[in-house]
VEXMARVO-223494 format. One record per atom (N, C-alpha, C): atom name; x, y, z; residue in three letters; residue number from 1. Coordinates in steps of 0.05 Angstrom, whole numbers. Atoms other than C-alpha are relative to their C-alpha. Example, Ala and Ser with C-alpha at 12.3 -4.5 7.8 and 13.67 -1.06 7.14 Angstrom:
@atome: N, xx: 18, yy: -24, zz: 0, residu: ALA, num: 1;
@atome: CA, xx: 246, yy: -90, zz: 156, residu: ALA, num: 1;
@atome: C, xx: 18, yy: 24, zz: 0, residu: ALA, num: 1;
@atome: N, xx: -16, yy: -24, zz: -1, residu: SER, num: 2;
@atome: CA, xx: 273, yy: -21, zz: 143, residu: SER, num: 2;
@atome: C, xx: -15, yy: 22, zz: 14, residu: SER, num: 2;
% end
This chain:
@atome: N, xx: -14, yy: 25, zz: 7, residu: MET, num: 1;
@atome: CA, xx: 285, yy: 15, zz: -224, residu: MET, num: 1;
@atome: C, xx: 3, yy: -17, zz: 25, residu: MET, num: 1;
@atome: N, xx: -2, yy: 17, zz: -23, residu: ALA, num: 2;
@atome: CA, xx: 280, yy: -43, zz: -177, residu: ALA, num: 2;
@atome: C, xx: 27, yy: -13, zz: 3, residu: ALA, num: 2;
@atome: N, xx: -26, yy: 13, zz: -5, residu: ASN, num: 3;
@atome: CA, xx: 341, yy: -73, zz: -145, residu: ASN, num: 3;
@atome: C, xx: -7, yy: -28, zz: 10, residu: ASN, num: 3;
@atome: N, xx: 4, yy: 28, zz: -9, residu: GLU, num: 4;
@atome: CA, xx: 342, yy: -149, zz: -139, residu: GLU, num: 4;
@atome: C, xx: 21, yy: -7, zz: 21, residu: GLU, num: 4;
@atome: N, xx: -18, yy: 9, zz: -22, residu: ILE, num: 5;
@atome: CA, xx: 371, yy: -172, zz: -73, residu: ILE, num: 5;
@atome: C, xx: 6, yy: -29, zz: -6, residu: ILE, num: 5;
@atome: N, xx: -7, yy: 28, zz: 6, residu: ASP, num: 6;
@atome: CA, xx: 409, yy: -237, zz: -83, residu: ASP, num: 6;
@atome: C, xx: 14, yy: -13, zz: 24, residu: ASP, num: 6;
@atome: N, xx: -13, yy: 16, zz: -21, residu: LYS, num: 7;
@atome: CA, xx: 444, yy: -291, zz: -43, residu: LYS, num: 7;
@atome: C, xx: 26, yy: 14, zz: 10, residu: LYS, num: 7;
@atome: N, xx: -24, yy: -14, zz: -9, residu: THR, num: 8;
@atome: CA, xx: 509, yy: -251, zz: -42, residu: THR, num: 8;
@atome: C, xx: -6, yy: 22, zz: 20, residu: THR, num: 8;
@atome: N, xx: 8, yy: -22, zz: -19, residu: ASN, num: 9;
@atome: CA, xx: 474, yy: -191, zz: -9, residu: ASN, num: 9;
@atome: C, xx: -8, yy: -12, zz: 27, residu: ASN, num: 9;
@atome: N, xx: 9, yy: 13, zz: -25, residu: ALA, num: 10;
@atome: CA, xx: 443, yy: -238, zz: 42, residu: ALA, num: 10;
@atome: C, xx: 23, yy: -10, zz: 16, residu: ALA, num: 10;
@atome: N, xx: -24, yy: 11, zz: -13, residu: LEU, num: 11;
@atome: CA, xx: 509, yy: -272, zz: 58, residu: LEU, num: 11;
@atome: C, xx: 16, yy: 23, zz: 13, residu: LEU, num: 11;
@atome: N, xx: -15, yy: -23, zz: -10, residu: GLN, num: 12;
@atome: CA, xx: 544, yy: -205, zz: 66, residu: GLN, num: 12;
@atome: C, xx: -14, yy: 12, zz: 24, residu: GLN, num: 12;
@atome: N, xx: 16, yy: -10, zz: -22, residu: SER, num: 13;
@atome: CA, xx: 488, yy: -183, zz: 113, residu: SER, num: 13;
@atome: C, xx: 2, yy: -18, zz: 24, residu: SER, num: 13;
@atome: N, xx: 0, yy: 19, zz: -22, residu: LEU, num: 14;
@atome: CA, xx: 488, yy: -246, zz: 154, residu: LEU, num: 14;
@atome: C, xx: 28, yy: -4, zz: 12, residu: LEU, num: 14;
@atome: N, xx: -28, yy: 4, zz: -9, residu: GLU, num: 15;
@atome: CA, xx: 564, yy: -255, zz: 158, residu: GLU, num: 15;
@atome: C, xx: 19, yy: 19, zz: -14, residu: GLU, num: 15;
@atome: N, xx: -15, yy: -21, zz: 14, residu: PRO, num: 16;
@atome: CA, xx: 599, yy: -189, zz: 139, residu: PRO, num: 16;
@atome: C, xx: 30, yy: -7, zz: -3, residu: PRO, num: 16;
@atome: N, xx: -29, yy: 5, zz: 2, residu: SER, num: 17;
@atome: CA, xx: 669, yy: -217, zz: 151, residu: SER, num: 17;
@atome: C, xx: 6, yy: -26, zz: -15, residu: SER, num: 17;
@atome: N, xx: -4, yy: 26, zz: 13, residu: ALA, num: 18;
@atome: CA, xx: 658, yy: -283, zz: 114, residu: ALA, num: 18;
@atome: C, xx: 12, yy: 4, zz: -28, residu: ALA, num: 18;
@atome: N, xx: -11, yy: 1, zz: 27, residu: GLU, num: 19;
@atome: CA, xx: 695, yy: -300, zz: 50, residu: GLU, num: 19;
@atome: C, xx: -12, yy: -23, zz: -14, residu: GLU, num: 19;
@atome: N, xx: 14, yy: 21, zz: 15, residu: PHE, num: 20;
@atome: CA, xx: 657, yy: -339, zz: -2, residu: PHE, num: 20;
@atome: C, xx: -1, yy: 7, zz: -29, residu: PHE, num: 20;
@atome: N, xx: 3, yy: -4, zz: 28, residu: VAL, num: 21;
@atome: CA, xx: 646, yy: -347, zz: -76, residu: VAL, num: 21;
@atome: C, xx: -28, yy: -10, zz: -7, residu: VAL, num: 21;
@atome: N, xx: 27, yy: 7, zz: 9, residu: VAL, num: 22;
@atome: CA, xx: 576, yy: -348, zz: -106, residu: VAL, num: 22;
@atome: C, xx: 0, yy: 1, zz: -31, residu: VAL, num: 22;
@atome: N, xx: 3, yy: 0, zz: 29, residu: ARG, num: 23;
@atome: CA, xx: 563, yy: -367, zz: -178, residu: ARG, num: 23;
@atome: C, xx: -30, yy: -6, zz: -6, residu: ARG, num: 23;
@atome: N, xx: 29, yy: 4, zz: 4, residu: GLY, num: 24;
@atome: CA, xx: 492, yy: -359, zz: -202, residu: GLY, num: 24;
@atome: C, xx: -14, yy: 3, zz: 26, residu: GLY, num: 24;
@atome: N, xx: 15, yy: -1, zz: -25, residu: ASN, num: 25;
@atome: CA, xx: 450, yy: -376, zz: -142, residu: ASN, num: 25;
@atome: C, xx: 11, yy: -21, zz: 20, residu: ASN, num: 25;
@atome: N, xx: -12, yy: 21, zz: -17, residu: ASP, num: 26;
@atome: CA, xx: 498, yy: -427, zz: -111, residu: ASP, num: 26;
@atome: C, xx: 26, yy: 9, zz: 12, residu: ASP, num: 26;
@atome: N, xx: -26, yy: -5, zz: -13, residu: ILE, num: 27;
@atome: CA, xx: 553, yy: -419, zz: -60, residu: ILE, num: 27;
@atome: C, xx: 19, yy: -22, zz: -10, residu: ILE, num: 27;
@atome: N, xx: -18, yy: 21, zz: 10, residu: ILE, num: 28;
@atome: CA, xx: 610, yy: -455, zz: -94, residu: ILE, num: 28;
@atome: C, xx: 25, yy: -3, zz: 17, residu: ILE, num: 28;
@atome: N, xx: -23, yy: 2, zz: -18, residu: GLU, num: 29;
@atome: CA, xx: 665, yy: -440, zz: -43, residu: GLU, num: 29;
@atome: C, xx: -5, yy: 17, zz: 25, residu: GLU, num: 29;
@atome: N, xx: 2, yy: -14, zz: -26, residu: TRP, num: 30;
@atome: CA, xx: 663, yy: -421, zz: 31, residu: TRP, num: 30;
@atome: C, xx: 28, yy: 0, zz: 12, residu: TRP, num: 30;
@atome: N, xx: -28, yy: -3, zz: -8, residu: HIS, num: 31;
@atome: CA, xx: 730, yy: -394, zz: 54, residu: HIS, num: 31;
@atome: C, xx: 3, yy: 10, zz: 29, residu: HIS, num: 31;
@atome: N, xx: 0, yy: -11, zz: -27, residu: SER, num: 32;
@atome: CA, xx: 713, yy: -376, zz: 126, residu: SER, num: 32;
@atome: C, xx: -3, yy: -23, zz: 20, residu: SER, num: 32;
@atome: N, xx: 1, yy: 23, zz: -18, residu: ASP, num: 33;
@atome: CA, xx: 731, yy: -434, zz: 171, residu: ASP, num: 33;
@atome: C, xx: -10, yy: 6, zz: 28, residu: ASP, num: 33;
@atome: N, xx: 8, yy: -8, zz: -27, residu: ASP, num: 34;
@atome: CA, xx: 718, yy: -395, zz: 235, residu: ASP, num: 34;
@atome: C, xx: -29, yy: 9, zz: 2, residu: ASP, num: 34;
@atome: N, xx: 28, yy: -9, zz: 1, residu: ILE, num: 35;
@atome: CA, xx: 647, yy: -376, zz: 213, residu: ILE, num: 35;
@atome: C, xx: -17, yy: -23, zz: -12, residu: ILE, num: 35;
@atome: N, xx: 18, yy: 21, zz: 10, residu: THR, num: 36;
@atome: CA, xx: 591, yy: -426, zz: 204, residu: THR, num: 36;
@atome: C, xx: -16, yy: 10, zz: -23, residu: THR, num: 36;
@atome: N, xx: 16, yy: -8, zz: 24, residu: GLU, num: 37;
@atome: CA, xx: 559, yy: -423, zz: 136, residu: GLU, num: 37;
@atome: C, xx: -30, yy: 0, zz: 7, residu: GLU, num: 37;
@atome: N, xx: 29, yy: -2, zz: -6, residu: PRO, num: 38;
@atome: CA, xx: 486, yy: -400, zz: 143, residu: PRO, num: 38;
@atome: C, xx: -15, yy: -21, zz: -16, residu: PRO, num: 38;
@atome: N, xx: 17, yy: 20, zz: 14, residu: THR, num: 39;
@atome: CA, xx: 432, yy: -450, zz: 125, residu: THR, num: 39;
@atome: C, xx: -14, yy: 14, zz: -24, residu: THR, num: 39;
@atome: N, xx: 15, yy: -10, zz: 24, residu: SER, num: 40;
@atome: CA, xx: 394, yy: -443, zz: 59, residu: SER, num: 40;
@atome: C, xx: -24, yy: 16, zz: 9, residu: SER, num: 40;
@atome: N, xx: 25, yy: -14, zz: -9, residu: SER, num: 41;
@atome: CA, xx: 331, yy: -424, zz: 97, residu: SER, num: 41;
@atome: C, xx: 7, yy: 27, zz: 13, residu: SER, num: 41;
@atome: N, xx: -8, yy: -26, zz: -12, residu: ALA, num: 42;
@atome: CA, xx: 369, yy: -369, zz: 136, residu: ALA, num: 42;
@atome: C, xx: 7, yy: 20, zz: -22, residu: ALA, num: 42;
@atome: N, xx: -8, yy: -17, zz: 23, residu: ILE, num: 43;
@atome: CA, xx: 397, yy: -342, zz: 70, residu: ILE, num: 43;
@atome: C, xx: -25, yy: 10, zz: -14, residu: ILE, num: 43;
@atome: N, xx: 25, yy: -7, zz: 14, residu: ASP, num: 44;
@atome: CA, xx: 329, yy: -344, zz: 36, residu: ASP, num: 44;
@atome: C, xx: -16, yy: 21, zz: 16, residu: ASP, num: 44;
@atome: N, xx: 14, yy: -19, zz: -17, residu: ALA, num: 45;
@atome: CA, xx: 297, yy: -308, zz: 96, residu: ALA, num: 45;
@atome: C, xx: 13, yy: 27, zz: -1, residu: ALA, num: 45;
@atome: N, xx: -14, yy: -25, zz: 0, residu: GLU, num: 46;
@atome: CA, xx: 351, yy: -255, zz: 94, residu: GLU, num: 46;
@atome: C, xx: -4, yy: 14, zz: -27, residu: GLU, num: 46;
@atome: N, xx: 6, yy: -12, zz: 26, residu: VAL, num: 47;
@atome: CA, xx: 340, yy: -244, zz: 19, residu: VAL, num: 47;
@atome: C, xx: -27, yy: 14, zz: 1, residu: VAL, num: 47;
@atome: N, xx: 27, yy: -11, zz: -2, residu: ILE, num: 48;
@atome: CA, xx: 266, yy: -233, zz: 33, residu: ILE, num: 48;
@atome: C, xx: 0, yy: 25, zz: 17, residu: ILE, num: 48;
@atome: N, xx: 0, yy: -23, zz: -18, residu: ARG, num: 49;
@atome: CA, xx: 280, yy: -186, zz: 91, residu: ARG, num: 49;
@atome: C, xx: 14, yy: 24, zz: -13, residu: ARG, num: 49;
@atome: N, xx: -14, yy: -22, zz: 13, residu: LEU, num: 50;
@atome: CA, xx: 331, yy: -145, zz: 52, residu: LEU, num: 50;
@atome: C, xx: -15, yy: 12, zz: -23, residu: LEU, num: 50;
@atome: N, xx: 16, yy: -10, zz: 22, residu: GLN, num: 51;
@atome: CA, xx: 286, yy: -140, zz: -9, residu: GLN, num: 51;
@atome: C, xx: -23, yy: 18, zz: 10, residu: GLN, num: 51;
@atome: N, xx: 22, yy: -15, zz: -12, residu: ALA, num: 52;
@atome: CA, xx: 228, yy: -116, zz: 34, residu: ALA, num: 52;
@atome: C, xx: 10, yy: 27, zz: 10, residu: ALA, num: 52;
@atome: N, xx: -12, yy: -25, zz: -10, residu: GLU, num: 53;
@atome: CA, xx: 273, yy: -64, zz: 67, residu: GLU, num: 53;
@atome: C, xx: 7, yy: 19, zz: -23, residu: GLU, num: 53;
@atome: N, xx: -6, yy: -16, zz: 24, residu: TYR, num: 54;
@atome: CA, xx: 298, yy: -40, zz: -1, residu: TYR, num: 54;
@atome: C, xx: -25, yy: 11, zz: -13, residu: TYR, num: 54;
@atome: N, xx: 25, yy: -9, zz: 13, residu: ASP, num: 55;
@atome: CA, xx: 228, yy: -37, zz: -31, residu: ASP, num: 55;
@atome: C, xx: -14, yy: 21, zz: 16, residu: ASP, num: 55;
@atome: N, xx: 15, yy: -20, zz: -17, residu: SER, num: 56;
@atome: CA, xx: 201, yy: 2, zz: 29, residu: SER, num: 56;
@atome: C, xx: 12, yy: 28, zz: -2, residu: SER, num: 56;
@atome: N, xx: -13, yy: -26, zz: 3, residu: GLN, num: 57;
@atome: CA, xx: 250, yy: 58, zz: 13, residu: GLN, num: 57;
@atome: C, xx: -1, yy: 12, zz: -28, residu: GLN, num: 57;
@atome: N, xx: 2, yy: -10, zz: 28, residu: ALA, num: 58;
@atome: CA, xx: 230, yy: 68, zz: -60, residu: ALA, num: 58;
@atome: C, xx: -8, yy: 29, zz: 0, residu: ALA, num: 58;
@atome: N, xx: 10, yy: -28, zz: 0, residu: TYR, num: 59;
@atome: CA, xx: 193, yy: 133, zz: -43, residu: TYR, num: 59;
@atome: C, xx: 24, yy: 19, zz: 5, residu: TYR, num: 59;
@atome: N, xx: -23, yy: -18, zz: -7, residu: ALA, num: 60;
@atome: CA, xx: 257, yy: 162, zz: -12, residu: ALA, num: 60;
@atome: C, xx: 20, yy: 3, zz: -23, residu: ALA, num: 60;
@atome: N, xx: -18, yy: -2, zz: 23, residu: ARG, num: 61;
@atome: CA, xx: 300, yy: 144, zz: -72, residu: ARG, num: 61;
@atome: C, xx: -13, yy: 17, zz: -23, residu: ARG, num: 61;
@atome: N, xx: 13, yy: -15, zz: 21, residu: ASN, num: 62;
@atome: CA, xx: 248, yy: 173, zz: -120, residu: ASN, num: 62;
@atome: C, xx: -1, yy: 30, zz: 7, residu: ASN, num: 62;
@atome: N, xx: 0, yy: -28, zz: -8, residu: ARG, num: 63;
@atome: CA, xx: 242, yy: 237, zz: -79, residu: ARG, num: 63;
@atome: C, xx: 28, yy: 12, zz: -4, residu: ARG, num: 63;
@atome: N, xx: -28, yy: -10, zz: 2, residu: LYS, num: 64;
@atome: CA, xx: 318, yy: 245, zz: -75, residu: LYS, num: 64;
@atome: C, xx: 7, yy: 6, zz: -29, residu: LYS, num: 64;
@atome: N, xx: -7, yy: -4, zz: 28, residu: LYS, num: 65;
@atome: CA, xx: 324, yy: 238, zz: -150, residu: LYS, num: 65;
@atome: C, xx: -12, yy: 26, zz: -10, residu: LYS, num: 65;
@atome: N, xx: 12, yy: -25, zz: 9, residu: GLU, num: 66;
@atome: CA, xx: 275, yy: 295, zz: -161, residu: GLU, num: 66;
@atome: C, xx: 11, yy: 24, zz: 16, residu: GLU, num: 66;
@atome: N, xx: -12, yy: -22, zz: -15, residu: TYR, num: 67;
@atome: CA, xx: 303, yy: 338, zz: -104, residu: TYR, num: 67;
@atome: C, xx: 27, yy: 8, zz: -11, residu: TYR, num: 67;
@atome: N, xx: -27, yy: -6, zz: 11, residu: ASN, num: 68;
@atome: CA, xx: 372, yy: 333, zz: -135, residu: ASN, num: 68;
@atome: C, xx: -1, yy: 16, zz: -25, residu: ASN, num: 68;
@atome: N, xx: 3, yy: -15, zz: 25, residu: GLN, num: 69;
@atome: CA, xx: 346, yy: 364, zz: -199, residu: GLN, num: 69;
@atome: C, xx: -8, yy: 29, zz: 6, residu: GLN, num: 69;
@atome: N, xx: 7, yy: -28, zz: -7, residu: LEU, num: 70;
@atome: CA, xx: 324, yy: 427, zz: -162, residu: LEU, num: 70;
@atome: C, xx: 24, yy: 16, zz: 9, residu: LEU, num: 70;
@atome: N, xx: -20, yy: -18, zz: -12, residu: ASN, num: 71;
@atome: CA, xx: 366, yy: 487, zz: -146, residu: ASN, num: 71;
@atome: C, xx: -14, yy: 12, zz: 24, residu: ASN, num: 71;
@atome: N, xx: 17, yy: -7, zz: -23, residu: GLN, num: 72;
@atome: CA, xx: 335, yy: 490, zz: -77, residu: GLN, num: 72;
@atome: C, xx: 9, yy: 26, zz: 14, residu: GLN, num: 72;
@atome: N, xx: -9, yy: -25, zz: -14, residu: PHE, num: 73;
@atome: CA, xx: 378, yy: 546, zz: -47, residu: PHE, num: 73;
@atome: C, xx: -9, yy: 24, zz: -16, residu: PHE, num: 73;
@atome: N, xx: 10, yy: -23, zz: 16, residu: GLU, num: 74;
@atome: CA, xx: 361, yy: 592, zz: -105, residu: GLU, num: 74;
@atome: C, xx: -30, yy: 3, zz: 3, residu: GLU, num: 74;
@atome: N, xx: 30, yy: -2, zz: -3, residu: MET, num: 75;
@atome: CA, xx: 287, yy: 574, zz: -99, residu: MET, num: 75;
@atome: C, xx: -7, yy: 12, zz: 27, residu: MET, num: 75;
@atome: N, xx: 5, yy: -11, zz: -27, residu: ILE, num: 76;
@atome: CA, xx: 288, yy: 589, zz: -24, residu: ILE, num: 76;
@atome: C, xx: 6, yy: 30, zz: 0, residu: ILE, num: 76;
@atome: N, xx: -8, yy: -29, zz: 1, residu: PHE, num: 77;
@atome: CA, xx: 325, yy: 655, zz: -36, residu: PHE, num: 77;
@atome: C, xx: -21, yy: 16, zz: -15, residu: PHE, num: 77;
@atome: N, xx: 19, yy: -14, zz: 16, residu: ASP, num: 78;
@atome: CA, xx: 277, yy: 675, zz: -91, residu: ASP, num: 78;
@atome: C, xx: -27, yy: 3, zz: 14, residu: ASP, num: 78;
@atome: N, xx: 25, yy: -2, zz: -14, residu: ASP, num: 79;
@atome: CA, xx: 216, yy: 658, zz: -49, residu: ASP, num: 79;
@atome: C, xx: 1, yy: 20, zz: 23, residu: ASP, num: 79;
@atome: N, xx: -3, yy: -20, zz: -21, residu: ASP, num: 80;
@atome: CA, xx: 243, yy: 699, zz: 9, residu: ASP, num: 80;
@atome: C, xx: 0, yy: 28, zz: -11, residu: ASP, num: 80;
@atome: N, xx: -2, yy: -26, zz: 12, residu: ARG, num: 81;
@atome: CA, xx: 259, yy: 757, zz: -36, residu: ARG, num: 81;
@atome: C, xx: -27, yy: 9, zz: -12, residu: ARG, num: 81;
@atome: N, xx: 24, yy: -7, zz: 15, residu: ASP, num: 82;
@atome: CA, xx: 194, yy: 754, zz: -76, residu: ASP, num: 82;
@atome: C, xx: -26, yy: -5, zz: 16, residu: ASP, num: 82;
@atome: N, xx: 24, yy: 6, zz: -15, residu: GLY, num: 83;
@atome: CA, xx: 146, yy: 732, zz: -21, residu: GLY, num: 83;
@atome: C, xx: -17, yy: -23, zz: -12, residu: GLY, num: 83;
@atome: N, xx: 14, yy: 22, zz: 12, residu: THR, num: 84;
@atome: CA, xx: 128, yy: 669, zz: -59, residu: THR, num: 84;
@atome: C, xx: 5, yy: -26, zz: 15, residu: THR, num: 84;
@atome: N, xx: -3, yy: 26, zz: -13, residu: THR, num: 85;
@atome: CA, xx: 122, yy: 595, zz: -40, residu: THR, num: 85;
@atome: C, xx: 7, yy: -22, zz: -20, residu: THR, num: 85;
@atome: N, xx: -7, yy: 19, zz: 21, residu: THR, num: 86;
@atome: CA, xx: 151, yy: 562, zz: -102, residu: THR, num: 86;
@atome: C, xx: 14, yy: -24, zz: 10, residu: THR, num: 86;
@atome: N, xx: -16, yy: 22, zz: -10, residu: TRP, num: 87;
@atome: CA, xx: 201, yy: 519, zz: -64, residu: TRP, num: 87;
@atome: C, xx: -18, yy: -19, zz: 16, residu: TRP, num: 87;
@atome: N, xx: 18, yy: 16, zz: -16, residu: VAL, num: 88;
@atome: CA, xx: 149, yy: 494, zz: -13, residu: VAL, num: 88;
@atome: C, xx: -20, yy: -15, zz: -18, residu: VAL, num: 88;
@atome: N, xx: 19, yy: 12, zz: 18, residu: ASP, num: 89;
@atome: CA, xx: 99, yy: 481, zz: -68, residu: ASP, num: 89;
@atome: C, xx: 13, yy: -23, zz: -16, residu: ASP, num: 89;
@atome: N, xx: -14, yy: 21, zz: 15, residu: THR, num: 90;
@atome: CA, xx: 150, yy: 441, zz: -109, residu: THR, num: 90;
@atome: C, xx: 6, yy: -24, zz: 17, residu: THR, num: 90;
@atome: N, xx: -6, yy: 23, zz: -18, residu: ILE, num: 91;
@atome: CA, xx: 172, yy: 399, zz: -50, residu: ILE, num: 91;
@atome: C, xx: -25, yy: -15, zz: 7, residu: ILE, num: 91;
@atome: N, xx: 25, yy: 13, zz: -6, residu: ASN, num: 92;
@atome: CA, xx: 100, yy: 384, zz: -32, residu: ASN, num: 92;
@atome: C, xx: -11, yy: -16, zz: -24, residu: ASN, num: 92;
@atome: N, xx: 8, yy: 15, zz: 24, residu: GLU, num: 93;
@atome: CA, xx: 86, yy: 363, zz: -105, residu: GLU, num: 93;
@atome: C, xx: 16, yy: -25, zz: -2, residu: GLU, num: 93;
@atome: N, xx: -17, yy: 23, zz: 1, residu: ILE, num: 94;
@atome: CA, xx: 145, yy: 316, zz: -103, residu: ILE, num: 94;
@atome: C, xx: -9, yy: -21, zz: 21, residu: ILE, num: 94;
@atome: N, xx: 9, yy: 18, zz: -21, residu: LYS, num: 95;
@atome: CA, xx: 123, yy: 286, zz: -37, residu: LYS, num: 95;
@atome: C, xx: -27, yy: -12, zz: -7, residu: LYS, num: 95;
@atome: N, xx: 26, yy: 11, zz: 9, residu: GLY, num: 96;
@atome: CA, xx: 53, yy: 278, zz: -66, residu: GLY, num: 96;
@atome: C, xx: 2, yy: -21, zz: -21, residu: GLY, num: 96;
@atome: N, xx: -5, yy: 20, zz: 20, residu: ARG, num: 97;
@atome: CA, xx: 80, yy: 239, zz: -125, residu: ARG, num: 97;
@atome: C, xx: 13, yy: -25, zz: 11, residu: ARG, num: 97;
@atome: N, xx: -15, yy: 22, zz: -12, residu: HIS, num: 98;
@atome: CA, xx: 122, yy: 195, zz: -79, residu: HIS, num: 98;
@atome: C, xx: -6, yy: -2, zz: 29, residu: HIS, num: 98;
@atome: N, xx: 7, yy: 1, zz: -29, residu: PRO, num: 99;
@atome: CA, xx: 84, yy: 184, zz: -13, residu: PRO, num: 99;
@atome: C, xx: 14, yy: -22, zz: 14, residu: PRO, num: 99;
@atome: N, xx: -12, yy: 21, zz: -17, residu: LYS, num: 100;
@atome: CA, xx: 112, yy: 144, zz: 44, residu: LYS, num: 100;
@atome: C, xx: -18, yy: -24, zz: 0, residu: LYS, num: 100;
% end
């Protein structure tokens, strides 16, 4: 599931301590007198940067989702006890489905 980065995310990234109100795609109130409001082009560039950063980590989110479904400690214990490689094989399969 893709996450859409928006103007609010960009503003929070550019000016973490700023106070503002965004409705739709417009800044309707800027409450931070001591911080200069970023330009529209700076905000747009930050949206693009944040979206690219988020998208580049899709493989990690997908792997984590599958890793969380495994009982890895039990798999490792069973492999050690039984001389098998089930855990390693499963991890490699997940990595193969979600390459970097």
